[in-house]
Backbone as JSON, one array per atom type, in Angstrom:
{
  "sequence": "MASENFAEDLSTALVVVQRLIRRRLRRGAGSPRLRGAEVELLRLVASRPGIGVSDAAKELYLAGNSVSTLVNQLARDGYLIRETDPADRRAARLLPTEAAEARLRDWGKRRTALVRRHVALLDDEDRKALQAALPALRKLAENLHEEAEEI",
  "N": [[-5.78, -126.71, 56.6], [-2.92, -125.36, 57.26], [0.65, -126.72, 56.02], [2.75, -128.73, 57.65], [5.31, -127.35, 57.45], [4.74, -124.95, 56.46], [4.82, -121.91, 57.66], [7.75, -121.86, 57.48], [8.6, -122.27, 54.84], [6.87, -120.14, 53.71], [8.34, -117.68, 55.11], [10.5, -118.38, 54.16], [11.02, -118.17, 51.29], [9.63, -115.52, 51.31], [12.01, -113.94, 52.08], [13.7, -114.67, 50.21], [12.43, -113.76, 47.65], [12.38, -110.74, 48.39], [15.67, -110.44, 48.6], [16.73, -111.36, 46.08], [15.02, -109.01, 44.64], [16.43, -106.87, 45.65], [19.04, -107.14, 44.92], [18.82, -107.01, 41.98], [18.43, -104.79, 41.73], [20.64, -103.58, 42.53], [22.34, -103.24, 40.6], [21.63, -101.15, 38.68], [22.04, -99.23, 40.2], [22.86, -95.6, 41.58], [25.94, -94.01, 42.5], [26.96, -93.64, 45.98], [26.65, -97.07, 46.72], [23.74, -98.04, 48.46], [23.13, -99.7, 51.74], [20.49, -101.98, 53.19], [19.66, -101.07, 55.29], [20.01, -98.59, 55.43], [18.51, -97.76, 53.16], [15.9, -98.26, 53.76], [15.99, -96.55, 56.06], [16.47, -94.21, 54.93], [13.74, -94.35, 53.87], [11.63, -94.05, 55.23], [12.47, -91.56, 56.71], [11.69, -89.91, 54.51], [9.19, -90.35, 54.46], [8.35, -89.57, 56.9], [9.31, -86.6, 57.61], [11.0, -84.84, 59.06], [11.37, -86.49, 61.39], [12.9, -88.0, 64.59], [16.09, -88.97, 65.7], [15.83, -91.14, 67.53], [13.56, -91.85, 67.42], [13.08, -92.84, 64.77], [14.6, -95.3, 65.05], [13.39, -96.67, 67.13], [11.14, -97.07, 64.81], [12.65, -98.42, 63.44], [13.52, -100.94, 64.66], [16.07, -100.58, 65.74], [18.76, -100.21, 67.44], [19.72, -97.15, 68.55], [22.29, -96.06, 68.61], [22.77, -97.48, 66.51], [21.39, -96.43, 64.38], [22.23, -93.72, 64.1], [24.6, -94.16, 63.27], [24.39, -94.34, 60.68], [22.45, -92.38, 59.78], [25.0, -90.31, 60.04], [26.29, -91.49, 58.02], [24.41, -91.29, 55.83], [24.05, -88.55, 55.78], [26.83, -87.44, 55.57], [27.24, -88.68, 52.76], [25.48, -86.87, 51.41], [22.67, -87.39, 51.75], [20.65, -87.32, 53.53], [19.56, -84.65, 55.94], [20.78, -83.04, 58.9], [18.92, -81.77, 61.97], [18.54, -79.61, 64.01], [16.53, -79.97, 66.99], [13.69, -77.72, 67.31], [12.17, -77.71, 69.91], [13.39, -79.49, 71.52], [16.71, -78.91, 71.98], [18.62, -80.44, 72.53], [17.77, -82.59, 70.5], [17.94, -84.28, 67.08], [16.74, -83.24, 64.2], [15.34, -85.2, 61.09], [15.56, -85.02, 57.71], [15.14, -85.72, 54.42], [17.25, -85.0, 51.6], [17.04, -83.56, 48.5], [18.58, -85.1, 46.54], [18.35, -87.95, 47.84], [15.35, -88.01, 47.81], [15.24, -88.07, 44.89], [16.92, -90.42, 44.53], [15.05, -92.4, 45.95], [12.62, -92.23, 44.17], [13.44, -92.45, 41.98], [14.57, -95.84, 42.45], [12.3, -96.75, 43.51], [10.82, -96.72, 40.9], [11.9, -98.22, 39.34], [12.3, -100.83, 40.66], [9.32, -101.27, 40.68], [9.47, -101.84, 38.09], [10.81, -104.11, 37.62], [9.6, -105.87, 39.39], [7.09, -105.99, 37.89], [7.59, -106.81, 35.42], [8.82, -109.42, 35.76], [6.94, -110.85, 37.13], [4.98, -110.87, 34.95], [6.09, -113.2, 33.17], [4.67, -115.35, 34.75], [2.6, -117.77, 35.17], [-1.35, -116.92, 34.24], [-2.64, -118.24, 36.04], [-1.07, -118.3, 38.56], [-0.67, -115.55, 38.8], [-2.8, -114.65, 39.5], [-3.15, -115.96, 42.11], [-1.09, -114.99, 43.19], [-1.87, -112.03, 43.47], [-4.56, -112.41, 45.05], [-3.29, -113.09, 47.29], [-2.55, -110.57, 48.11], [-4.14, -109.3, 50.45], [-3.46, -110.92, 52.44], [-1.11, -111.16, 53.25], [-0.69, -108.33, 53.45], [-2.22, -108.24, 56.12], [-0.45, -109.83, 57.19], [1.95, -108.65, 57.39], [1.14, -106.71, 59.04], [0.79, -107.63, 61.27], [3.38, -108.59, 62.52], [4.17, -105.99, 62.75], [2.74, -104.81, 64.76], [3.13, -106.62, 66.84], [5.56, -106.19, 67.01], [5.97, -103.79, 68.06], [4.74, -103.75, 70.78], [7.1, -105.25, 71.99]],
  "CA": [[-4.78, -126.46, 57.43], [-1.27, -125.22, 56.11], [1.24, -127.68, 55.98], [3.78, -128.22, 59.18], [6.22, -126.29, 57.01], [3.9, -123.65, 55.67], [5.64, -120.74, 58.43], [8.79, -121.93, 57.09], [8.47, -122.13, 53.34], [6.57, -119.14, 53.38], [9.21, -117.25, 55.37], [12.31, -118.27, 53.14], [10.46, -117.65, 49.99], [9.54, -113.69, 50.96], [13.61, -113.51, 51.91], [14.56, -115.07, 48.52], [12.25, -112.62, 47.08], [13.66, -109.47, 48.9], [16.81, -110.3, 48.38], [16.66, -111.14, 44.8], [15.1, -108.02, 43.98], [17.5, -105.96, 46.13], [20.22, -107.69, 44.19], [18.62, -106.79, 40.62], [18.37, -103.23, 41.62], [21.89, -102.82, 42.42], [23.28, -102.96, 39.58], [21.55, -99.64, 38.2], [22.04, -98.07, 41.13], [24.04, -94.71, 41.85], [26.68, -94.32, 43.81], [27.39, -94.44, 46.7], [26.02, -98.31, 46.93], [23.17, -98.16, 49.7], [22.82, -101.0, 52.09], [19.32, -102.41, 53.08], [18.75, -100.67, 56.7], [20.32, -97.29, 55.13], [17.72, -97.17, 52.35], [14.74, -98.4, 54.81], [16.03, -95.4, 57.17], [15.72, -92.93, 53.64], [12.34, -94.47, 52.98], [11.25, -93.4, 56.6], [12.82, -90.29, 56.75], [10.95, -89.86, 53.07], [7.52, -90.35, 54.61], [8.29, -89.13, 57.75], [10.31, -85.77, 57.67], [11.5, -84.3, 60.85], [11.18, -87.23, 62.37], [14.19, -87.91, 65.19], [17.0, -90.34, 65.1], [14.93, -92.31, 68.14], [11.77, -92.31, 66.74], [13.63, -93.75, 63.97], [15.5, -96.53, 65.69], [12.13, -97.53, 67.16], [9.95, -97.67, 64.22], [13.37, -99.54, 62.28], [13.69, -101.85, 65.58], [17.39, -100.62, 65.52], [19.81, -99.54, 68.19], [19.83, -95.82, 68.84], [24.15, -95.61, 68.14], [23.08, -97.96, 65.28], [20.77, -95.39, 63.81], [22.83, -92.44, 64.62], [25.8, -94.07, 62.41], [23.55, -95.03, 59.18], [22.49, -90.93, 60.07], [25.97, -90.14, 59.56], [27.0, -92.04, 56.94], [23.77, -90.67, 54.92], [24.28, -87.24, 55.88], [28.13, -87.59, 54.79], [27.1, -88.64, 51.26], [23.87, -86.03, 50.97], [21.13, -88.04, 51.54], [20.09, -86.35, 55.09], [20.03, -82.98, 56.44], [20.07, -83.12, 60.54], [18.7, -80.19, 62.38], [18.85, -79.16, 65.83], [14.78, -79.89, 66.81], [13.7, -76.48, 68.09], [11.72, -78.14, 70.8], [14.64, -79.88, 72.37], [17.99, -78.51, 71.43], [19.53, -81.64, 72.53], [17.56, -83.86, 69.93], [17.97, -83.7, 65.82], [15.42, -83.74, 63.56], [15.95, -85.9, 59.73], [15.16, -84.63, 56.8], [15.65, -85.99, 53.24], [17.66, -84.21, 50.51], [16.84, -83.92, 47.46], [19.04, -86.43, 45.72], [17.38, -88.96, 48.58], [14.21, -88.09, 47.2], [15.31, -88.86, 43.51], [16.81, -91.79, 44.12], [14.0, -92.94, 46.08], [11.98, -92.09, 43.28], [14.36, -94.2, 40.53], [14.61, -97.06, 43.02], [10.8, -97.26, 43.16], [10.4, -97.1, 39.33], [12.75, -99.77, 38.73], [11.69, -101.95, 41.86], [8.23, -101.99, 40.42], [9.45, -102.52, 36.76], [11.34, -105.13, 37.61], [8.44, -106.98, 39.27], [5.95, -106.12, 37.0], [8.76, -107.75, 33.95], [8.61, -110.89, 36.45], [5.18, -111.07, 37.36], [4.56, -110.86, 33.67], [6.53, -113.89, 33.19], [4.01, -116.29, 35.15], [0.8, -117.96, 33.75], [-2.24, -116.41, 34.8], [-2.7, -118.85, 38.03], [0.02, -117.73, 39.49], [-0.64, -113.75, 38.96], [-4.4, -114.7, 40.18], [-3.08, -116.37, 43.11], [-0.81, -113.61, 44.02], [-3.14, -110.8, 43.79], [-5.46, -112.98, 46.29], [-2.55, -113.37, 48.4], [-1.74, -109.46, 48.7], [-4.7, -108.87, 51.65], [-3.02, -111.93, 53.78], [0.63, -110.33, 53.18], [-0.55, -106.93, 54.25], [-1.94, -108.07, 57.3], [0.71, -110.3, 58.41], [2.88, -107.37, 57.92], [0.74, -105.51, 60.24], [0.44, -108.31, 62.82], [4.67, -108.69, 62.64], [4.41, -104.74, 63.05], [2.15, -104.5, 66.03], [4.03, -107.74, 67.78], [7.12, -105.89, 67.23], [5.67, -102.84, 68.87], [4.83, -104.74, 72.08], [8.09, -105.76, 72.79]],
  "C": [[-3.67, -126.26, 56.76], [-0.58, -126.45, 56.87], [2.46, -127.12, 57.21], [5.07, -127.16, 58.78], [6.05, -125.06, 56.15], [4.4, -122.23, 56.15], [6.83, -120.86, 57.76], [9.28, -121.45, 56.01], [7.68, -120.38, 52.87], [7.91, -117.95, 53.63], [10.65, -116.76, 54.56], [12.06, -118.08, 52.36], [10.18, -116.08, 50.0], [11.12, -113.77, 51.39], [13.87, -113.42, 51.04], [13.93, -113.89, 47.7], [12.75, -111.51, 46.94], [14.93, -109.82, 48.82], [17.09, -110.1, 46.94], [16.38, -109.79, 44.1], [16.02, -106.81, 44.59], [18.82, -106.4, 44.99], [20.28, -106.91, 42.81], [18.69, -105.53, 40.71], [19.62, -102.57, 41.83], [22.1, -102.34, 41.46], [22.5, -102.07, 38.65], [21.39, -98.74, 39.05], [23.0, -96.98, 41.25], [24.94, -95.17, 42.24], [26.59, -93.53, 45.02], [26.15, -95.75, 46.89], [25.13, -98.31, 48.2], [22.93, -99.34, 50.52], [21.4, -100.64, 52.45], [18.72, -101.12, 54.42], [19.38, -98.71, 55.95], [19.18, -96.87, 54.38], [16.11, -97.36, 53.3], [14.78, -96.77, 55.9], [15.5, -93.99, 56.0], [14.52, -92.97, 53.8], [11.68, -93.78, 53.9], [11.24, -92.06, 56.84], [11.86, -89.36, 55.72], [9.83, -89.42, 53.33], [7.38, -89.6, 56.02], [9.27, -87.76, 58.37], [10.01, -84.81, 58.86], [11.55, -85.42, 61.82], [12.58, -87.56, 63.6], [14.56, -89.12, 64.93], [16.09, -91.45, 66.39], [14.11, -92.94, 67.94], [12.08, -93.32, 65.64], [14.04, -94.84, 63.88], [13.96, -96.86, 66.06], [11.18, -98.4, 66.03], [11.06, -98.98, 63.12], [13.64, -100.6, 63.23], [15.26, -101.93, 65.34], [18.17, -100.08, 66.99], [20.0, -98.32, 67.91], [21.17, -95.83, 67.86], [23.89, -96.38, 66.45], [22.32, -96.94, 64.08], [21.55, -93.89, 63.25], [24.35, -92.92, 63.43], [25.37, -93.89, 60.89], [23.33, -93.08, 58.71], [23.73, -90.33, 59.44], [26.4, -90.35, 58.45], [26.29, -90.99, 55.76], [23.82, -89.46, 54.65], [26.1, -87.0, 54.91], [27.94, -87.34, 53.43], [25.71, -87.71, 50.46], [23.05, -86.47, 51.03], [20.11, -87.45, 52.49], [20.7, -85.4, 55.4], [19.62, -83.44, 57.85], [20.34, -82.15, 61.12], [18.75, -80.5, 63.78], [16.9, -79.06, 65.91], [14.86, -78.61, 67.83], [12.8, -76.95, 69.59], [12.43, -78.95, 71.95], [16.45, -79.83, 71.67], [18.65, -79.74, 71.42], [19.47, -82.92, 71.15], [17.95, -82.94, 68.34], [16.57, -84.04, 65.09], [15.74, -84.4, 61.83], [15.26, -85.42, 58.71], [16.03, -84.97, 55.25], [15.99, -84.75, 52.21], [17.58, -84.44, 49.03], [17.45, -85.07, 46.48], [18.73, -87.61, 46.89], [16.11, -88.98, 48.0], [14.32, -89.15, 46.0], [15.4, -90.2, 43.47], [16.26, -92.46, 45.01], [13.04, -93.31, 44.9], [12.53, -93.23, 41.87], [13.98, -95.42, 41.72], [12.95, -97.11, 43.04], [10.18, -97.47, 42.32], [10.87, -97.94, 39.02], [12.5, -101.24, 39.28], [10.3, -102.49, 41.38], [8.24, -102.29, 38.58], [9.82, -103.92, 36.66], [10.68, -106.56, 38.21], [7.05, -107.19, 38.45], [6.71, -107.12, 36.2], [8.55, -109.42, 34.82], [7.25, -111.61, 36.57], [4.91, -111.84, 36.31], [4.68, -112.11, 33.19], [5.67, -115.01, 33.39], [3.15, -116.86, 34.3], [0.0, -117.49, 34.77], [-2.47, -116.97, 36.16], [-2.23, -118.05, 38.94], [0.02, -116.35, 40.02], [-1.97, -113.95, 39.81], [-3.87, -114.94, 41.78], [-1.68, -115.44, 44.12], [-1.32, -112.46, 44.5], [-3.84, -111.47, 44.91], [-4.58, -112.88, 47.25], [-2.3, -112.08, 49.36], [-2.63, -109.16, 50.12], [-4.02, -109.73, 52.43], [-1.61, -111.29, 53.8], [0.15, -109.18, 53.93], [-0.74, -107.38, 55.69], [-1.14, -109.03, 57.93], [1.64, -109.37, 58.48], [2.61, -106.5, 58.85], [0.43, -105.97, 61.56], [1.84, -108.26, 63.42], [4.44, -106.92, 63.17], [4.04, -104.67, 64.48], [2.76, -105.61, 67.22], [5.46, -106.88, 68.05], [6.9, -104.49, 68.09], [5.33, -102.91, 70.24], [5.93, -105.1, 73.17], [8.82, -104.67, 73.14]]
}
């Protein structure tokens, strides 16, 4: 049975790890500096080119006007292309630019290298524990995603 504080300890550890990864990656990032929500939107658009603003908002669990603001900023900075949806002239389809794809590739490589470097500093037992925890963490993410879709 997990300790009484397990859920709190786990959520705190995940937040701290994510925050520290983002901070380390910002040091070598290009300009302009992208916020977390901007990176999430770029990653979503790169994985689903042509996604609409309202679908992106649903997927990211953000208000439509918040996503519209992010789209405007990212388009202004040369990372997104906003096209009129031929099926619905009132809607927009979002596409990543080459600059966005290059930046995401660079970010992914740097993130992987950063985590690899710090995992290598752990002892063998800790590395094995992290590897063994991956399926459970993926299932946790899936459960959280499914619950959010129900709301």
